[in-house]
N, C-alpha and C positions, 0 to 999 in steps of 0.2 A: 444440609446441602444445596449449595446452589447452583445454577445451570446459566452457563453463559452462552449464549449462541452465536456471539462473535467478539472477539478480543484484538485490539490495535494497538500496538506499542511503538512508539516513536522514540529515539534516542539521536541526539545530534552528539557528535566527539569529535574534536579535531578536524573540525571541517567537513566533516561526512554524515550522512543523516542515513540511519538503519531504521528500515522499518521492519516488524515483525507482524504476522497475522494468522488469528489461530482460530478454529471454530469446530462447532459440533460435527460428528460426521454426517455426512449427507444434506447438512445444511446447506451449505454453499457450492458451486462447481469449483473448485479449485483452478482448474485450466481457465475457466472463463474469467474467473477474479484475477488473475494472474495477468492474463490477456489487458482487461481493462486498466488494470493498476499500469502496466508499462506505457499504454497508449495515452493513459492522463498525465504520466511524468513525462513523456515525448512532447506534448501539448505545452506543457508549462515549460520545458526547456527551450521550446522553437519561440513561444511567446515573450520567456525571457530575452532570449538574443535578440529580438527585435526592438526591446527597448535599450539596449547596450551602444 
């Protein structure tokens, strides 16, 4: 048996990026992770729009 504390899967298809994140129970605060990921992607999008 292999324990995996955190698994992140990225799939890009037809111009859309899908991200799936899984973890062991109690390993990560899911609401905090979701909030951090949303903030990170917002910063990436804002940075990208400045380059265009």
